[in-house]
C-alpha positions in Angstrom: 181.4 -95.3 -117.9 182.3 -92.2 -120.0 185.2 -91.8 -122.3 186.7 -89.2 -120.0 186.7 -91.6 -117.1 188.3 -94.3 -119.2 191.0 -91.8 -120.3 191.6 -90.7 -116.7 192.2 -94.3 -115.6 194.4 -95.1 -118.6 196.5 -92.0 -118.3 196.9 -92.7 -114.6 198.6 -96.0 -115.6 200.8 -94.3 -118.2 202.3 -91.7 -115.8 203.1 -94.1 -113.0 206.7 -95.3 -112.7 209.2 -96.1 -110.0 212.9 -96.8 -109.6 212.5 -100.2 -111.3 210.4 -99.1 -114.2 212.0 -95.8 -115.0 214.0 -97.0 -118.0 211.0 -98.9 -119.5 208.8 -95.8 -119.0 211.4 -93.6 -120.7 211.7 -96.0 -123.6 207.9 -96.1 -124.0 207.4 -92.4 -123.6 207.4 -91.5 -127.3 204.7 -94.1 -128.0 202.7 -93.0 -125.1 202.8 -89.4 -126.3 201.9 -90.5 -129.8 198.8 -92.4 -128.5 197.5 -89.4 -126.5 198.2 -86.8 -129.2 196.4 -89.0 -131.7 193.4 -89.1 -129.4 193.5 -85.4 -129.0 193.5 -84.8 -132.8 190.7 -87.3 -133.3 188.6 -85.6 -130.7 189.2 -82.2 -132.2 188.1 -83.7 -135.5 185.0 -85.1 -133.8 184.3 -81.6 -132.3 184.3 -80.0 -135.8 181.9 -82.7 -137.1 179.6 -82.2 -134.1 179.6 -78.5 -134.4 178.8 -78.7 -138.1 175.9 -81.1 -137.5 174.6 -78.7 -134.7 174.7 -75.7 -137.0 173.1 -77.6 -139.9 170.3 -78.8 -137.6 169.8 -75.3 -136.1 169.4 -73.8 -139.6 166.9 -76.5 -140.6 164.9 -76.0 -137.4 164.9 -72.2 -137.9 163.7 -72.6 -141.5 161.0 -75.0 -140.4 159.9 -72.6 -137.6 159.9 -69.7 -140.0 157.8 -71.6 -142.5 155.3 -72.7 -139.9 155.0 -69.3 -138.3 151.9 -67.2 -139.2 153.8 -63.9 -138.7 157.3 -62.6 -139.5 160.0 -63.5 -137.0 163.5 -62.2 -137.0 166.4 -64.6 -137.3 167.8 -63.8 -133.8 164.3 -64.4 -132.3 164.0 -67.7 -134.2 167.4 -68.7 -133.0 166.4 -68.1 -129.3 163.4 -70.3 -129.8 165.1 -73.2 -131.6 168.1 -73.5 -129.3 165.8 -74.7 -126.7 164.7 -77.6 -128.9 165.5 -81.0 -127.3 167.6 -82.2 -130.1 169.7 -79.1 -130.2 170.2 -79.2 -126.4 171.3 -82.8 -126.7 173.8 -81.8 -129.5 175.1 -78.9 -127.5 175.7 -81.3 -124.5 177.7 -83.6 -126.8 179.8 -80.6 -128.0 180.5 -79.6 -124.4 181.5 -83.2 -123.5 183.8 -83.2 -126.5 185.4 -79.9 -125.4 185.9 -81.3 -121.9 187.7 -84.3 -123.3 189.9 -82.1 -125.5 190.8 -79.9 -122.5 191.8 -83.0 -120.6 193.9 -84.3 -123.5 195.6 -81.0 -123.9 196.5 -80.9 -120.3 197.7 -84.5 -120.6 199.9 -83.6 -123.5 201.6 -81.0 -121.4 202.1 -83.5 -118.6 203.7 -86.0 -121.0 206.0 -83.3 -122.5 207.2 -82.5 -118.9 207.7 -86.2 -118.1 211.0 -86.5 -119.8 212.3 -83.7 -117.6 210.9 -85.3 -114.5 212.5 -88.6 -115.4 215.9 -86.9 -116.0 215.6 -85.2 -112.6 214.8 -88.5 -110.9 217.8 -90.1 -112.5 220.0 -87.3 -111.2 218.6 -87.7 -107.7 219.2 -91.5 -107.9 222.8 -90.8 -109.0 223.3 -88.5 -106.0 221.9 -91.1 -103.6 224.4 -93.7 -104.8 227.4 -91.5 -104.3 
C-alpha cells in the first residue's frame, strides 16, 4: 500500500465526528493539525532531497555520455538523451509521487483549518435544535 493511500485512510478517521464526539474532536484538533503540517513539511523536505539527487545524477550521466561520445554534442541534446535513462525516469516518478503527496497534504491542511468553523456551525445548529 502506498503512503498516499495510508494518509487518505488516516485523514478519513481524523475528520469524522458526530454529536457525541464533537468536543473530543475540537480538543484534539490542534494536535491533528500539527501532525498533518509536520508531515507536509517533511515531504517538502524529501522533495528537495529527491530533486537534488535527480539533478546530480543527471549531471553525472550527461558528463559520462559526453566523455563516451566520439563527436561533440550540445548540452540540451545530451539532456534529451539522458532523461530517458531508466534511473532518471525512476527518480522522476519518485519526485512526481512526492509532489502528489504534498498536494494532498496541502489540501488536507486547508480542510483542517476550516474544521474549527465547521464544528462551530454544528454547535450553533445543535443549540437551535434544542430550543
